[in-house]
Every structure is written in structure tokens, then in C-alpha cells.
PDB file with one MODEL, atoms N, CA, C and O in Angstrom:
MODEL        1
ATOM      1  N   UNK A   1     -39.670   3.024 -56.875  1.00  0.00           N
ATOM      2  CA  UNK A   1     -38.849   1.975 -57.428  1.00  0.00           C
ATOM      3  C   UNK A   1     -37.587   1.847 -56.567  1.00  0.00           C
ATOM      4  O   UNK A   1     -36.785   2.779 -56.517  1.00  0.00           O
ATOM      5  N   UNK A   2     -37.400   0.708 -55.889  1.00  0.00           N
ATOM      6  CA  UNK A   2     -36.171   0.511 -55.125  1.00  0.00           C
ATOM      7  C   UNK A   2     -34.958   0.402 -56.053  1.00  0.00           C
ATOM      8  O   UNK A   2     -34.998  -0.260 -57.091  1.00  0.00           O
ATOM      9  N   UNK A   3     -33.890   1.069 -55.645  1.00  0.00           N
ATOM     10  CA  UNK A   3     -32.623   1.019 -56.376  1.00  0.00           C
ATOM     11  C   UNK A   3     -31.549   0.718 -55.339  1.00  0.00           C
ATOM     12  O   UNK A   3     -31.330   1.503 -54.416  1.00  0.00           O
ATOM     13  N   UNK A   4     -30.882  -0.420 -55.493  1.00  0.00           N
ATOM     14  CA  UNK A   4     -29.860  -0.843 -54.547  1.00  0.00           C
ATOM     15  C   UNK A   4     -28.535  -0.925 -55.282  1.00  0.00           C
ATOM     16  O   UNK A   4     -28.445  -1.508 -56.362  1.00  0.00           O
ATOM     17  N   UNK A   5     -27.503  -0.331 -54.683  1.00  0.00           N
ATOM     18  CA  UNK A   5     -26.163  -0.383 -55.259  1.00  0.00           C
ATOM     19  C   UNK A   5     -25.258  -1.117 -54.277  1.00  0.00           C
ATOM     20  O   UNK A   5     -25.024  -0.651 -53.162  1.00  0.00           O
ATOM     21  N   UNK A   6     -24.756  -2.265 -54.704  1.00  0.00           N
ATOM     22  CA  UNK A   6     -23.840  -3.068 -53.893  1.00  0.00           C
ATOM     23  C   UNK A   6     -22.433  -2.795 -54.395  1.00  0.00           C
ATOM     24  O   UNK A   6     -22.152  -2.952 -55.583  1.00  0.00           O
ATOM     25  N   UNK A   7     -21.558  -2.390 -53.501  1.00  0.00           N
ATOM     26  CA  UNK A   7     -20.172  -2.126 -53.867  1.00  0.00           C
ATOM     27  C   UNK A   7     -19.293  -3.166 -53.190  1.00  0.00           C
ATOM     28  O   UNK A   7     -19.303  -3.312 -51.968  1.00  0.00           O
ATOM     29  N   UNK A   8     -18.534  -3.883 -54.006  1.00  0.00           N
ATOM     30  CA  UNK A   8     -17.635  -4.924 -53.521  1.00  0.00           C
ATOM     31  C   UNK A   8     -16.239  -4.664 -54.051  1.00  0.00           C
ATOM     32  O   UNK A   8     -16.073  -4.154 -55.159  1.00  0.00           O
ATOM     33  N   UNK A   9     -15.240  -5.015 -53.262  1.00  0.00           N
ATOM     34  CA  UNK A   9     -13.875  -4.861 -53.760  1.00  0.00           C
ATOM     35  C   UNK A   9     -13.554  -5.983 -54.733  1.00  0.00           C
ATOM     36  O   UNK A   9     -13.970  -7.128 -54.554  1.00  0.00           O
ATOM     37  N   UNK A  10     -12.815  -5.632 -55.751  1.00  0.00           N
ATOM     38  CA  UNK A  10     -12.351  -6.618 -56.730  1.00  0.00           C
ATOM     39  C   UNK A  10     -11.149  -7.318 -56.102  1.00  0.00           C
ATOM     40  O   UNK A  10     -10.083  -6.725 -55.940  1.00  0.00           O
ATOM     41  N   UNK A  11     -11.336  -8.559 -55.759  1.00  0.00           N
ATOM     42  CA  UNK A  11     -10.312  -9.321 -55.056  1.00  0.00           C
ATOM     43  C   UNK A  11      -9.558 -10.232 -56.021  1.00  0.00           C
ATOM     44  O   UNK A  11      -9.910 -10.364 -57.193  1.00  0.00           O
ATOM     45  N   UNK A  12      -8.510 -10.855 -55.487  1.00  0.00           N
ATOM     46  CA  UNK A  12      -7.723 -11.771 -56.306  1.00  0.00           C
ATOM     47  C   UNK A  12      -8.570 -12.966 -56.737  1.00  0.00           C
ATOM     48  O   UNK A  12      -8.386 -13.501 -57.831  1.00  0.00           O
ATOM     49  N   UNK A  13      -9.500 -13.383 -55.872  1.00  0.00           N
ATOM     50  CA  UNK A  13     -10.442 -14.427 -56.247  1.00  0.00           C
ATOM     51  C   UNK A  13     -11.762 -13.738 -56.578  1.00  0.00           C
ATOM     52  O   UNK A  13     -12.478 -13.309 -55.674  1.00  0.00           O
ATOM     53  N   UNK A  14     -12.086 -13.629 -57.850  1.00  0.00           N
ATOM     54  CA  UNK A  14     -13.252 -12.825 -58.252  1.00  0.00           C
ATOM     55  C   UNK A  14     -14.582 -13.427 -57.800  1.00  0.00           C
ATOM     56  O   UNK A  14     -14.699 -14.627 -57.551  1.00  0.00           O
ATOM     57  N   UNK A  15     -15.567 -12.554 -57.707  1.00  0.00           N
ATOM     58  CA  UNK A  15     -16.934 -12.979 -57.432  1.00  0.00           C
ATOM     59  C   UNK A  15     -17.484 -13.562 -58.731  1.00  0.00           C
ATOM     60  O   UNK A  15     -17.367 -12.951 -59.794  1.00  0.00           O
ATOM     61  N   UNK A  16     -18.069 -14.719 -58.637  1.00  0.00           N
ATOM     62  CA  UNK A  16     -18.546 -15.400 -59.839  1.00  0.00           C
ATOM     63  C   UNK A  16     -19.893 -14.829 -60.297  1.00  0.00           C
ATOM     64  O   UNK A  16     -20.590 -14.143 -59.549  1.00  0.00           O
ATOM     65  N   UNK A  17     -20.225 -15.131 -61.531  1.00  0.00           N
ATOM     66  CA  UNK A  17     -21.525 -14.719 -62.072  1.00  0.00           C
ATOM     67  C   UNK A  17     -22.656 -15.343 -61.254  1.00  0.00           C
ATOM     68  O   UNK A  17     -23.689 -14.710 -61.040  1.00  0.00           O
ATOM     69  N   UNK A  18     -22.466 -16.573 -60.802  1.00  0.00           N
ATOM     70  CA  UNK A  18     -23.480 -17.245 -59.993  1.00  0.00           C
ATOM     71  C   UNK A  18     -23.670 -16.534 -58.650  1.00  0.00           C
ATOM     72  O   UNK A  18     -24.799 -16.400 -58.177  1.00  0.00           O
ATOM     73  N   UNK A  19     -22.579 -16.079 -58.036  1.00  0.00           N
ATOM     74  CA  UNK A  19     -22.681 -15.349 -56.776  1.00  0.00           C
ATOM     75  C   UNK A  19     -23.389 -14.008 -56.974  1.00  0.00           C
ATOM     76  O   UNK A  19     -24.192 -13.593 -56.138  1.00  0.00           O
ATOM     77  N   UNK A  20     -23.088 -13.341 -58.076  1.00  0.00           N
ATOM     78  CA  UNK A  20     -23.751 -12.065 -58.368  1.00  0.00           C
ATOM     79  C   UNK A  20     -25.243 -12.278 -58.580  1.00  0.00           C
ATOM     80  O   UNK A  20     -26.059 -11.493 -58.098  1.00  0.00           O
ATOM     81  N   UNK A  21     -25.597 -13.322 -59.289  1.00  0.00           N
ATOM     82  CA  UNK A  21     -27.007 -13.639 -59.507  1.00  0.00           C
ATOM     83  C   UNK A  21     -27.707 -13.901 -58.182  1.00  0.00           C
ATOM     84  O   UNK A  21     -28.832 -13.449 -57.972  1.00  0.00           O
ATOM     85  N   UNK A  22     -27.044 -14.631 -57.286  1.00  0.00           N
ATOM     86  CA  UNK A  22     -27.626 -14.925 -55.973  1.00  0.00           C
ATOM     87  C   UNK A  22     -27.812 -13.644 -55.162  1.00  0.00           C
ATOM     88  O   UNK A  22     -28.825 -13.493 -54.481  1.00  0.00           O
ATOM     89  N   UNK A  23     -26.848 -12.717 -55.223  1.00  0.00           N
ATOM     90  CA  UNK A  23     -26.987 -11.439 -54.532  1.00  0.00           C
ATOM     91  C   UNK A  23     -28.176 -10.648 -55.071  1.00  0.00           C
ATOM     92  O   UNK A  23     -28.979 -10.121 -54.301  1.00  0.00           O
ATOM     93  N   UNK A  24     -28.284 -10.569 -56.383  1.00  0.00           N
ATOM     94  CA  UNK A  24     -29.374  -9.819 -57.010  1.00  0.00           C
ATOM     95  C   UNK A  24     -30.726 -10.417 -56.642  1.00  0.00           C
ATOM     96  O   UNK A  24     -31.655  -9.691 -56.288  1.00  0.00           O
ATOM     97  N   UNK A  25     -30.835 -11.727 -56.723  1.00  0.00           N
ATOM     98  CA  UNK A  25     -32.107 -12.386 -56.363  1.00  0.00           C
ATOM     99  C   UNK A  25     -32.420 -12.199 -54.883  1.00  0.00           C
ATOM    100  O   UNK A  25     -33.557 -11.905 -54.516  1.00  0.00           O
ATOM    101  N   UNK A  26     -31.413 -12.371 -54.039  1.00  0.00           N
ATOM    102  CA  UNK A  26     -31.629 -12.266 -52.600  1.00  0.00           C
ATOM    103  C   UNK A  26     -32.058 -10.871 -52.174  1.00  0.00           C
ATOM    104  O   UNK A  26     -32.977 -10.720 -51.369  1.00  0.00           O
ATOM    105  N   UNK A  27     -31.396  -9.851 -52.711  1.00  0.00           N
ATOM    106  CA  UNK A  27     -31.746  -8.464 -52.376  1.00  0.00           C
ATOM    107  C   UNK A  27     -33.148  -8.136 -52.900  1.00  0.00           C
ATOM    108  O   UNK A  27     -33.940  -7.488 -52.214  1.00  0.00           O
ATOM    109  N   UNK A  28     -33.439  -8.580 -54.097  1.00  0.00           N
ATOM    110  CA  UNK A  28     -34.769  -8.349 -54.667  1.00  0.00           C
ATOM    111  C   UNK A  28     -35.842  -8.997 -53.800  1.00  0.00           C
ATOM    112  O   UNK A  28     -36.845  -8.363 -53.473  1.00  0.00           O
ATOM    113  N   UNK A  29     -35.634 -10.252 -53.429  1.00  0.00           N
ATOM    114  CA  UNK A  29     -36.605 -10.961 -52.588  1.00  0.00           C
ATOM    115  C   UNK A  29     -36.788 -10.261 -51.243  1.00  0.00           C
ATOM    116  O   UNK A  29     -37.910 -10.160 -50.747  1.00  0.00           O
ATOM    117  N   UNK A  30     -35.704  -9.780 -50.652  1.00  0.00           N
ATOM    118  CA  UNK A  30     -35.781  -9.079 -49.370  1.00  0.00           C
ATOM    119  C   UNK A  30     -36.607  -7.799 -49.484  1.00  0.00           C
ATOM    120  O   UNK A  30     -37.434  -7.506 -48.621  1.00  0.00           O
ATOM    121  N   UNK A  31     -36.376  -7.043 -50.554  1.00  0.00           N
ATOM    122  CA  UNK A  31     -37.140  -5.809 -50.744  1.00  0.00           C
ATOM    123  C   UNK A  31     -38.611  -6.098 -50.983  1.00  0.00           C
ATOM    124  O   UNK A  31     -39.471  -5.366 -50.494  1.00  0.00           O
ATOM    125  N   UNK A  32     -38.911  -7.144 -51.719  1.00  0.00           N
ATOM    126  CA  UNK A  32     -40.312  -7.527 -51.932  1.00  0.00           C
ATOM    127  C   UNK A  32     -40.960  -7.854 -50.586  1.00  0.00           C
ATOM    128  O   UNK A  32     -42.085  -7.434 -50.315  1.00  0.00           O
ATOM    129  N   UNK A  33     -40.248  -8.601 -49.750  1.00  0.00           N
ATOM    130  CA  UNK A  33     -40.788  -9.005 -48.454  1.00  0.00           C
ATOM    131  C   UNK A  33     -40.925  -7.829 -47.487  1.00  0.00           C
ATOM    132  O   UNK A  33     -41.944  -7.698 -46.809  1.00  0.00           O
ATOM    133  N   UNK A  34     -39.906  -6.976 -47.421  1.00  0.00           N
ATOM    134  CA  UNK A  34     -39.877  -5.933 -46.391  1.00  0.00           C
ATOM    135  C   UNK A  34     -40.650  -4.687 -46.793  1.00  0.00           C
ATOM    136  O   UNK A  34     -41.439  -4.170 -46.003  1.00  0.00           O
ATOM    137  N   UNK A  35     -40.435  -4.194 -48.019  1.00  0.00           N
ATOM    138  CA  UNK A  35     -41.088  -2.937 -48.410  1.00  0.00           C
ATOM    139  C   UNK A  35     -42.256  -3.132 -49.378  1.00  0.00           C
ATOM    140  O   UNK A  35     -42.866  -2.171 -49.846  1.00  0.00           O
ATOM    141  N   UNK A  36     -42.548  -4.404 -49.664  1.00  0.00           N
ATOM    142  CA  UNK A  36     -43.717  -4.742 -50.492  1.00  0.00           C
ATOM    143  C   UNK A  36     -43.711  -4.082 -51.863  1.00  0.00           C
ATOM    144  O   UNK A  36     -44.735  -3.595 -52.341  1.00  0.00           O
ATOM    145  N   UNK A  37     -42.542  -4.074 -52.481  1.00  0.00           N
ATOM    146  CA  UNK A  37     -42.439  -3.549 -53.852  1.00  0.00           C
ATOM    147  C   UNK A  37     -42.272  -4.723 -54.807  1.00  0.00           C
ATOM    148  O   UNK A  37     -41.641  -5.725 -54.470  1.00  0.00           O
ATOM    149  N   UNK A  38     -42.832  -4.592 -55.981  1.00  0.00           N
ATOM    150  CA  UNK A  38     -42.757  -5.662 -56.954  1.00  0.00           C
ATOM    151  C   UNK A  38     -41.339  -5.884 -57.462  1.00  0.00           C
ATOM    152  O   UNK A  38     -40.579  -4.929 -57.621  1.00  0.00           O
ATOM    153  N   UNK A  39     -40.984  -7.120 -57.713  1.00  0.00           N
ATOM    154  CA  UNK A  39     -39.638  -7.414 -58.189  1.00  0.00           C
ATOM    155  C   UNK A  39     -39.332  -6.785 -59.546  1.00  0.00           C
ATOM    156  O   UNK A  39     -38.168  -6.533 -59.859  1.00  0.00           O
ATOM    157  N   UNK A  40     -40.345  -6.533 -60.342  1.00  0.00           N
ATOM    158  CA  UNK A  40     -40.109  -5.949 -61.671  1.00  0.00           C
ATOM    159  C   UNK A  40     -39.739  -4.482 -61.607  1.00  0.00           C
ATOM    160  O   UNK A  40     -39.295  -3.906 -62.600  1.00  0.00           O
ATOM    161  N   UNK A  41     -39.919  -3.869 -60.438  1.00  0.00           N
ATOM    162  CA  UNK A  41     -39.535  -2.458 -60.295  1.00  0.00           C
ATOM    163  C   UNK A  41     -38.281  -2.288 -59.433  1.00  0.00           C
ATOM    164  O   UNK A  41     -37.881  -1.163 -59.134  1.00  0.00           O
ATOM    165  N   UNK A  42     -37.667  -3.394 -59.038  1.00  0.00           N
ATOM    166  CA  UNK A  42     -36.481  -3.345 -58.182  1.00  0.00           C
ATOM    167  C   UNK A  42     -35.220  -3.447 -59.028  1.00  0.00           C
ATOM    168  O   UNK A  42     -35.053  -4.382 -59.811  1.00  0.00           O
ATOM    169  N   UNK A  43     -34.348  -2.481 -58.859  1.00  0.00           N
ATOM    170  CA  UNK A  43     -33.081  -2.439 -59.593  1.00  0.00           C
ATOM    171  C   UNK A  43     -31.952  -2.722 -58.615  1.00  0.00           C
ATOM    172  O   UNK A  43     -31.875  -2.097 -57.557  1.00  0.00           O
ATOM    173  N   UNK A  44     -31.072  -3.661 -58.962  1.00  0.00           N
ATOM    174  CA  UNK A  44     -29.896  -3.971 -58.151  1.00  0.00           C
ATOM    175  C   UNK A  44     -28.671  -3.853 -59.051  1.00  0.00           C
ATOM    176  O   UNK A  44     -28.598  -4.483 -60.106  1.00  0.00           O
ATOM    177  N   UNK A  45     -27.713  -3.041 -58.623  1.00  0.00           N
ATOM    178  CA  UNK A  45     -26.478  -2.827 -59.384  1.00  0.00           C
ATOM    179  C   UNK A  45     -25.312  -3.271 -58.514  1.00  0.00           C
ATOM    180  O   UNK A  45     -25.250  -2.927 -57.334  1.00  0.00           O
ATOM    181  N   UNK A  46     -24.387  -4.033 -59.092  1.00  0.00           N
ATOM    182  CA  UNK A  46     -23.179  -4.447 -58.383  1.00  0.00           C
ATOM    183  C   UNK A  46     -21.991  -3.756 -59.026  1.00  0.00           C
ATOM    184  O   UNK A  46     -21.735  -3.914 -60.220  1.00  0.00           O
ATOM    185  N   UNK A  47     -21.264  -2.985 -58.216  1.00  0.00           N
ATOM    186  CA  UNK A  47     -20.031  -2.345 -58.667  1.00  0.00           C
ATOM    187  C   UNK A  47     -18.857  -3.056 -58.015  1.00  0.00           C
ATOM    188  O   UNK A  47     -18.822  -3.232 -56.797  1.00  0.00           O
ATOM    189  N   UNK A  48     -17.902  -3.462 -58.832  1.00  0.00           N
ATOM    190  CA  UNK A  48     -16.670  -4.028 -58.283  1.00  0.00           C
ATOM    191  C   UNK A  48     -15.597  -2.948 -58.364  1.00  0.00           C
ATOM    192  O   UNK A  48     -15.314  -2.410 -59.435  1.00  0.00           O
ATOM    193  N   UNK A  49     -15.006  -2.642 -57.215  1.00  0.00           N
ATOM    194  CA  UNK A  49     -14.061  -1.543 -57.114  1.00  0.00           C
ATOM    195  C   UNK A  49     -12.659  -2.098 -56.949  1.00  0.00           C
ATOM    196  O   UNK A  49     -12.395  -2.894 -56.048  1.00  0.00           O
ATOM    197  N   UNK A  50     -11.769  -1.673 -57.821  1.00  0.00           N
ATOM    198  CA  UNK A  50     -10.376  -2.080 -57.720  1.00  0.00           C
ATOM    199  C   UNK A  50      -9.771  -1.483 -56.452  1.00  0.00           C
ATOM    200  O   UNK A  50     -10.054  -0.335 -56.111  1.00  0.00           O
ATOM    201  N   UNK A  51      -8.950  -2.248 -55.759  1.00  0.00           N
ATOM    202  CA  UNK A  51      -8.377  -1.763 -54.502  1.00  0.00           C
ATOM    203  C   UNK A  51      -7.400  -0.605 -54.700  1.00  0.00           C
ATOM    204  O   UNK A  51      -7.009   0.041 -53.727  1.00  0.00           O
ATOM    205  N   UNK A  52      -7.001  -0.335 -55.937  1.00  0.00           N
ATOM    206  CA  UNK A  52      -6.195   0.858 -56.233  1.00  0.00           C
ATOM    207  C   UNK A  52      -7.057   2.113 -56.297  1.00  0.00           C
ATOM    208  O   UNK A  52      -6.534   3.226 -56.268  1.00  0.00           O
ATOM    209  N   UNK A  53      -8.373   1.941 -56.385  1.00  0.00           N
ATOM    210  CA  UNK A  53      -9.277   3.063 -56.614  1.00  0.00           C
ATOM    211  C   UNK A  53      -9.933   3.619 -55.364  1.00  0.00           C
ATOM    212  O   UNK A  53     -10.829   4.457 -55.461  1.00  0.00           O
ATOM    213  N   UNK A  54      -9.504   3.168 -54.187  1.00  0.00           N
ATOM    214  CA  UNK A  54      -9.974   3.808 -52.964  1.00  0.00           C
ATOM    215  C   UNK A  54      -8.952   3.587 -51.858  1.00  0.00           C
ATOM    216  O   UNK A  54      -8.125   2.677 -51.921  1.00  0.00           O
ATOM    217  N   UNK A  55      -9.028   4.425 -50.866  1.00  0.00           N
ATOM    218  CA  UNK A  55      -8.025   4.355 -49.820  1.00  0.00           C
ATOM    219  C   UNK A  55      -8.589   4.672 -48.459  1.00  0.00           C
ATOM    220  O   UNK A  55      -9.708   5.162 -48.313  1.00  0.00           O
ATOM    221  N   UNK A  56      -7.773   4.375 -47.469  1.00  0.00           N
ATOM    222  CA  UNK A  56      -8.106   4.638 -46.075  1.00  0.00           C
ATOM    223  C   UNK A  56      -6.867   5.266 -45.437  1.00  0.00           C
ATOM    224  O   UNK A  56      -5.767   4.727 -45.559  1.00  0.00           O
ATOM    225  N   UNK A  57      -7.036   6.380 -44.773  1.00  0.00           N
ATOM    226  CA  UNK A  57      -5.929   7.016 -44.079  1.00  0.00           C
ATOM    227  C   UNK A  57      -4.798   7.468 -44.988  1.00  0.00           C
ATOM    228  O   UNK A  57      -3.638   7.489 -44.577  1.00  0.00           O
ATOM    229  N   UNK A  58      -5.128   7.826 -46.210  1.00  0.00           N
ATOM    230  CA  UNK A  58      -4.121   8.349 -47.132  1.00  0.00           C
ATOM    231  C   UNK A  58      -3.390   7.303 -47.949  1.00  0.00           C
ATOM    232  O   UNK A  58      -2.510   7.651 -48.736  1.00  0.00           O
ATOM    233  N   UNK A  59      -3.727   6.030 -47.787  1.00  0.00           N
ATOM    234  CA  UNK A  59      -3.089   4.961 -48.551  1.00  0.00           C
ATOM    235  C   UNK A  59      -4.148   4.187 -49.325  1.00  0.00           C
ATOM    236  O   UNK A  59      -5.283   4.046 -48.869  1.00  0.00           O
ATOM    237  N   UNK A  60      -3.769   3.688 -50.499  1.00  0.00           N
ATOM    238  CA  UNK A  60      -4.712   2.840 -51.227  1.00  0.00           C
ATOM    239  C   UNK A  60      -4.878   1.529 -50.461  1.00  0.00           C
ATOM    240  O   UNK A  60      -4.001   1.121 -49.699  1.00  0.00           O
ATOM    241  N   UNK A  61      -6.003   0.889 -50.675  1.00  0.00           N
ATOM    242  CA  UNK A  61      -6.243  -0.394 -50.016  1.00  0.00           C
ATOM    243  C   UNK A  61      -5.243  -1.432 -50.504  1.00  0.00           C
ATOM    244  O   UNK A  61      -4.854  -2.320 -49.745  1.00  0.00           O
ATOM    245  N   UNK A  62      -4.829  -1.333 -51.743  1.00  0.00           N
ATOM    246  CA  UNK A  62      -3.809  -2.245 -52.261  1.00  0.00           C
ATOM    247  C   UNK A  62      -2.542  -2.160 -51.408  1.00  0.00           C
ATOM    248  O   UNK A  62      -1.988  -3.185 -51.012  1.00  0.00           O
ATOM    249  N   UNK A  63      -2.089  -0.942 -51.127  1.00  0.00           N
ATOM    250  CA  UNK A  63      -0.887  -0.742 -50.307  1.00  0.00           C
ATOM    251  C   UNK A  63      -1.141  -1.251 -48.890  1.00  0.00           C
ATOM    252  O   UNK A  63      -0.296  -1.945 -48.324  1.00  0.00           O
ATOM    253  N   UNK A  64      -2.277  -0.920 -48.322  1.00  0.00           N
ATOM    254  CA  UNK A  64      -2.591  -1.355 -46.955  1.00  0.00           C
ATOM    255  C   UNK A  64      -2.599  -2.865 -46.810  1.00  0.00           C
ATOM    256  O   UNK A  64      -2.209  -3.399 -45.772  1.00  0.00           O
ATOM    257  N   UNK A  65      -3.038  -3.544 -47.843  1.00  0.00           N
ATOM    258  CA  UNK A  65      -3.081  -4.997 -47.798  1.00  0.00           C
ATOM    259  C   UNK A  65      -1.733  -5.635 -48.170  1.00  0.00           C
ATOM    260  O   UNK A  65      -1.557  -6.848 -48.056  1.00  0.00           O
ATOM    261  N   UNK A  66      -0.796  -4.804 -48.612  1.00  0.00           N
ATOM    262  CA  UNK A  66       0.508  -5.340 -48.981  1.00  0.00           C
ATOM    263  C   UNK A  66       0.513  -6.096 -50.288  1.00  0.00           C
ATOM    264  O   UNK A  66       1.400  -6.912 -50.538  1.00  0.00           O
ATOM    265  N   UNK A  67      -0.489  -5.825 -51.134  1.00  0.00           N
ATOM    266  CA  UNK A  67      -0.581  -6.499 -52.420  1.00  0.00           C
ATOM    267  C   UNK A  67       0.269  -5.783 -53.442  1.00  0.00           C
ATOM    268  O   UNK A  67       0.504  -4.579 -53.341  1.00  0.00           O
ATOM    269  N   UNK A  68       0.718  -6.515 -54.407  1.00  0.00           N
ATOM    270  CA  UNK A  68       1.467  -5.922 -55.505  1.00  0.00           C
ATOM    271  C   UNK A  68       0.606  -5.969 -56.756  1.00  0.00           C
ATOM    272  O   UNK A  68      -0.099  -6.946 -57.013  1.00  0.00           O
ATOM    273  N   UNK A  69       0.677  -4.910 -57.515  1.00  0.00           N
ATOM    274  CA  UNK A  69      -0.076  -4.848 -58.784  1.00  0.00           C
ATOM    275  C   UNK A  69       0.890  -4.796 -59.913  1.00  0.00           C
ATOM    276  O   UNK A  69       0.482  -4.739 -61.073  1.00  0.00           O
TER     277      UNK A  69
ENDMDL
END
């Protein structure tokens, strides 16, 4: 059973439900085509990560981008 986890940053302009649906359908279709697994056994999870919840080089991404929370 394919299990795909897509991690995206939670931005000021959010990803819409329609965009998430398109990602899920597109990834599912790709796995069906490439690895020949049925779509009913393919799991796609989208995690949106707040930029305060991860960092690079000792700083949060929020700080690196100069955003205020």
C-alpha cells in the first residue's frame, strides 16, 4: 500500500481545499501509473507546517523570512 506524506509550509496565503484535492488526485494517479498500485490502496496525507515549527541554521523560518507573528 503506497503511503505518501506531503509536507507544505503554512503560508500567509493558504493552500485551498481545491489545491489539496488536486495534489491528492495527482499523486494517486502518478502512483497508479508508475508503480501499478490501485488507487483504493493509495494513501496521501498533507501536513501543513507552521513556519514557527521548524528552522534552518538555528533560526525559525518565520524569523528567517522576516515575518511577524
